[in-house]
C-alpha positions in Angstrom: 53.4 41.5 -17.1 52.9 39.0 -20.3 50.8 41.8 -22.2 53.6 44.0 -22.1 56.6 42.5 -24.2 59.2 44.0 -24.4 63.1 43.4 -26.3 64.4 43.1 -22.4 61.3 41.3 -21.4 61.9 38.7 -24.0 65.8 38.2 -24.0 65.3 37.3 -20.1 62.3 34.6 -21.4 65.6 33.3 -23.4 67.4 32.7 -20.5 64.4 31.8 -18.8 64.3 29.1 -21.4 67.5 27.3 -21.0 67.6 27.7 -17.9 64.6 25.2 -17.7 65.9 23.0 -20.4 69.3 22.5 -18.2 66.8 21.4 -15.2 64.4 19.1 -17.1 62.2 20.6 -17.2 61.0 20.8 -21.0 57.4 21.0 -21.0 57.4 24.4 -19.2 59.9 25.5 -21.6 58.5 24.5 -25.1 55.2 26.9 -23.6 57.3 29.9 -22.7 58.8 29.6 -25.8 55.4 30.3 -27.5 55.1 33.5 -25.2 58.4 34.7 -26.7 57.8 33.6 -30.3 54.6 36.0 -29.4 57.0 38.4 -28.2 58.2 39.0 -30.8 55.6 39.1 -33.5 54.2 41.9 -31.4 57.1 44.4 -31.2 57.5 42.6 -34.8 61.0 42.3 -34.4 61.1 39.8 -37.4 61.5 43.9 -39.4 63.9 45.5 -40.5 64.0 48.9 -38.8 66.5 51.3 -41.1 65.1 54.5 -39.2 67.3 52.6 -36.4 71.3 52.8 -34.9 73.2 50.1 -36.3 73.3 48.5 -32.5 69.7 49.6 -32.0 69.2 47.2 -34.9 71.5 44.5 -34.6 70.0 44.0 -30.9 66.5 43.5 -33.0 68.2 41.2 -35.5 69.7 38.6 -32.5 66.8 38.5 -30.7 65.0 37.2 -33.9 67.3 34.7 -34.4 67.8 33.7 -31.6 64.4 33.3 -31.6 65.4 30.5 -34.5 68.0 28.4 -33.1 65.8 28.2 -30.0 62.9 27.1 -32.1 65.5 23.8 -33.5 65.0 22.4 -29.9 61.5 21.6 -30.1 61.0 21.6 -33.6 63.5 19.1 -35.0 61.6 20.0 -38.8 58.4 19.1 -37.6 55.7 21.7 -38.3 53.4 21.5 -36.0 55.8 21.6 -33.2 57.4 24.9 -34.4 57.1 28.2 -32.2 58.4 30.3 -35.3 59.6 29.6 -39.2 63.0 30.8 -40.8 60.1 32.2 -43.7 59.4 34.6 -41.9 62.1 37.1 -40.5 62.4 39.4 -42.6 65.8 40.5 -41.2 69.2 40.6 -42.0 72.0 38.0 -40.3 73.2 39.3 -37.6 76.9 41.7 -38.3 80.5 39.8 -37.7 80.8 39.2 -34.3 83.8 41.4 -33.5 81.8 44.8 -35.3 78.9 44.5 -33.1 78.7 46.7 -29.6 82.6 48.3 -31.3 83.2 51.5 -30.5 84.6 52.2 -33.8 82.7 55.5 -35.5 82.7 53.7 -38.7 81.1 50.6 -37.0 78.5 52.6 -35.8 77.4 52.8 -39.3 75.2 50.6 -40.7 75.6 50.9 -44.7 79.8 50.2 -43.7 79.2 48.0 -41.5 76.4 46.2 -44.0 79.3 46.3 -46.9 81.6 44.6 -45.3 79.4 41.7 -43.5 78.9 40.9 -47.1 82.4 39.7 -47.6 83.2 38.6 -44.4 79.7 36.9 -42.4 79.9 36.5 -38.9 79.8 32.9 -37.6 76.3 33.3 -36.0 75.1 33.9 -39.6 76.7 30.8 -40.5 75.5 28.8 -37.8 71.6 30.0 -38.7 72.1 29.3 -41.7 73.3 25.7 -41.9 70.9 25.4 -39.6 68.1 25.8 -41.8 69.8 23.8 -44.4 69.9 21.0 -41.4 66.2 21.8 -40.9 65.1 21.4 -44.9 66.8 18.3 -45.3 65.1 16.8 -42.0 61.6 18.1 -43.2 62.2 16.7 -46.7 63.2 13.3 -44.5 59.9 13.6 -42.8 58.5 14.1 -46.3 59.6 10.8 -48.0 58.3 8.7 -45.3 54.9 9.2 -46.7 55.6 7.8 -50.4 54.1 5.3 -51.7 55.7 6.3 -55.3 59.0 6.7 -56.5 60.1 10.5 -56.5 62.0 11.8 -59.6 62.9 14.9 -58.4 64.3 12.3 -55.8 68.4 13.4 -57.0 67.7 16.7 -57.7 66.5 17.7 -54.4 69.5 16.1 -52.8 71.8 17.6 -55.2 70.1 21.1 -55.1 71.1 20.7 -50.5 74.8 19.4 -51.8 75.2 22.8 -53.2 74.2 24.7 -50.8 76.5 22.5 -48.4 79.7 23.5 -50.6 79.1 27.1 -50.8 79.2 27.5 -47.0 81.9 25.2 -47.6 83.7 28.2 -49.0 82.3 30.6 -46.8 82.8 29.1 -43.5 86.6 28.8 -44.9 87.0 32.4 -44.7 85.2 33.1 -41.9 87.1 29.8 -39.8 90.1 30.1 -41.4 90.4 26.5 -41.7 88.7 24.3 -44.4 86.0 21.8 -43.6 88.2 18.8 -44.4 91.1 19.4 -41.7 90.5 21.2 -38.1 92.4 24.4 -36.4 91.4 24.6 -33.0 92.3 28.0 -31.1 92.1 27.6 -27.7 92.6 30.7 -27.1 90.2 32.8 -29.5 87.1 34.2 -28.0 84.3 31.8 -30.3 86.6 29.1 -30.6 82.8 27.3 -29.4 81.0 28.9 -32.4 83.8 27.6 -35.1 83.8 24.1 -34.1 80.0 24.6 -34.4 79.8 25.5 -37.4 82.0 22.9 -38.6 80.1 20.3 -36.7 76.9 20.9 -38.0 78.1 21.4 -41.7 79.8 17.4 -41.5 76.3 16.3 -39.7 74.4 18.1 -42.7 76.1 15.9 -44.6 75.2 12.8 -43.0 71.7 14.0 -42.6 71.4 13.9 -46.5 73.2 11.1 -47.0 71.7 8.9 -44.4 68.3 9.4 -46.7 70.4 6.5 -48.8 71.2 3.7 -46.4 68.8 0.5 -46.7 68.0 -0.5 -43.1 68.5 3.3 -41.5 65.4 4.7 -40.3 65.9 8.3 -41.3 66.6 6.3 -44.6 63.8 7.1 -47.5 61.4 4.0 -48.7 62.4 1.0 -49.8 59.5 2.5 -52.9 62.2 5.5 -53.7 65.4 3.9 -53.1 65.0 0.6 -55.3 63.9 2.9 -58.0 67.6 4.9 -58.2 69.3 1.6 -58.6 73.1 2.3 -58.9 72.9 5.8 -58.7 75.6 7.9 -57.7 74.5 8.8 -55.2 73.4 6.1 -53.9 76.8 4.4 -54.3 78.4 7.0 -52.6 76.3 7.9 -49.8 77.9 4.7 -47.9 81.5 6.7 -48.2 80.1 10.3 -47.5 78.4 9.5 -44.5 81.7 7.2 -43.0 83.8 10.0 -44.0 81.5 12.8 -42.0 81.3 11.1 -39.1 85.2 10.3 -39.1 85.8 14.2 -39.3 83.0 14.4 -36.5 84.5 11.6 -34.5 88.1 12.6 -35.2 87.3 16.5 -34.6 85.3 15.4 -31.0 88.3 13.2 -29.6 91.6 15.5 -30.5 88.3 18.6 -28.8 88.6 15.8 -25.8 92.4 15.5 -25.7 92.8 19.1 -25.8 90.7 19.3 -22.3 89.1 22.9 -23.0 87.6 25.6 -20.6 84.7 26.3 -22.2 81.1 25.7 -22.4 80.3 24.0 -25.1 76.7 24.6 -27.0 73.5 22.1 -27.3 74.4 21.1 -30.8 77.9 19.8 -30.4 76.7 16.9 -28.5 73.6 16.7 -31.0 76.4 16.3 -33.9 78.1 13.7 -31.5 75.4 11.6 -31.0 74.1 11.4 -34.2 78.2 11.0 -35.7 78.1 7.6 -32.7 75.1 5.7 -33.9 76.0 6.9 -37.3 79.7 4.6 -36.8 77.7 2.0 -34.9 75.2 1.5 -38.1 77.7 2.2 -40.3 79.7 -1.1 -39.1 77.3 -3.7 -38.7 76.2 -2.8 -42.7 77.2 -6.4 -44.0 78.0 -4.9 -47.7 81.1 -2.1 -46.1 82.9 -0.3 -48.4 85.8 1.0 -46.0 87.6 -0.1 -43.0 85.2 0.6 -40.1 85.4 -2.5 -38.1 82.7 -3.1 -35.6 85.7 -2.3 -32.7 86.6 1.1 -33.9 82.9 2.2 -34.6 82.1 1.0 -30.5 85.2 2.8 -29.7 84.3 6.3 -32.0 81.1 6.3 -30.1 81.8 5.4 -26.4 84.4 8.8 -26.5 81.9 10.7 -28.2 80.1 9.1 -24.9 82.6 10.0 -22.8 83.1 14.0 -24.4 79.4 13.9 -23.7 79.1 13.0 -20.2 82.1 15.1 -19.5 80.6 18.4 -20.8 77.2 18.0 -19.8 76.6 15.3 -16.9 74.4 18.7 -15.4 72.2 19.1 -18.3 68.8 17.2 -18.1 68.1 17.8 -21.8 71.0 16.0 -22.6 70.5 12.6 -20.4 68.0 11.0 -22.5 71.1 10.9 -25.5 73.5 9.7 -22.6 70.8 6.8 -21.9 70.5 5.9 -25.7 73.9 5.9 -26.7 75.1 4.2 -23.9 72.3 0.9 -24.3 73.1 1.0 -27.5 77.4 0.7 -27.5 76.8 -1.9 -24.6 74.5 -3.8 -27.1 77.0 -4.1 -29.3 79.6 -4.6 -26.3 77.5 -8.1 -25.1 79.8 -11.8 -25.1 77.7 -13.0 -28.0 78.1 -10.3 -30.9 75.7 -11.7 -33.2 72.5 -11.4 -30.7 74.8 -8.0 -29.8 74.9 -6.3 -32.9 71.1 -7.7 -33.7 69.9 -5.9 -30.8 72.0 -3.0 -32.0 70.8 -2.5 -34.8 67.5 -3.4 -33.9 67.5 0.2 -31.1 68.4 2.6 -34.9 65.0 1.4 -36.5 61.7 2.5 -35.9 58.3 0.1 -36.1 55.4 2.3 -37.1 54.1 2.7 -39.7 54.2 6.0 -42.5 52.3 8.4 -40.1 54.7 7.2 -37.2 57.5 7.7 -38.9 56.7 11.3 -40.4 56.2 12.2 -37.5 59.2 10.4 -35.0 61.2 13.0 -32.7 64.9 12.5 -32.5 66.3 11.8 -28.7 67.7 15.4 -28.6 64.0 16.7 -28.9 63.4 18.1 -25.8 59.4 17.5 -26.8 60.2 14.1 -27.3 61.7 14.3 -23.5 58.3 16.4 -22.4 55.8 14.7 -20.7 52.8 16.0 -22.5 49.5 13.8 -21.3 46.2 14.0 -23.7 43.5 14.0 -21.7 41.2 12.8 -23.9 39.8 10.2 -22.3 38.7 11.8 -19.1 36.0 12.5 -21.6 34.8 9.7 -22.6 31.5 8.6 -21.3 
């Protein structure tokens, strides 16, 4: 029935793709994601349909934006692996969670519902907007890897990202009910996982952005770009920013772990924990560390994140690469010969290869990275 797409079949495809990713069939998940994207395009779900009822419009919007979130599992900022672009979705963001499917007659009025949503953003909308900023940061990171000359607009672009995140901070506080500097966990809150994901993703976006200035980090901008900056404001505060935001993520993961919440955590929460742990270990190894982050505390923080991921994603195949990578990294730091262990750990954080290879580099949590696609071109060699 591949030639007769429908919203129902698309929703079923989303579940099937998620299942294949969970059990380790990454190749099938990726290929089926392309089919799902074709379903969305064929049904024009990426466009508004104002003649339909409010609930029907919301179903269409959520289908389109689910495809965008699903794409992040694979592409990780690489356009070549993308199944759909945010720029191709002309739908409004989904409405607030409590409004969707409400029996309140006023809620069913599209103009009334959207007017209220303009003042109060849904948590799903915030997840999508932060995801979009993080995708753009990763694309910018990949583009920087190809540069052979200084980029005059570098700090201006970074400032633009920072302004976007600052604007999101106010909206997050309004939607979640807490500031991004202090976590308020409400275990009985229906959307506690979304509230947690929003805050973690916001802090992770800052880590993604400011690690561009960390010399020696695999995601740092090329030396030719960083040398041109000299002692700029961003270069001076980058290490502090990375420390503050990664520490917030680790402390939040630790608090969530201690509360033993009986919920299903999203994949992105595991990604944030993994990246924060790696960044903590890297910062502790920097020779000119500007904080009290010791090697012992960094290892302890990484172990906390690893324990959280193991506990809550033990059966998820697409998280196993993160678990093994983080385990090896912690083990390298914990060797008896501290200097040798640190060198091994730092080496595992680096990426060896030319600029083109670095541009195409995939993270351990990318499903494409974990898929076993084989180029069979050699079969045609004479």
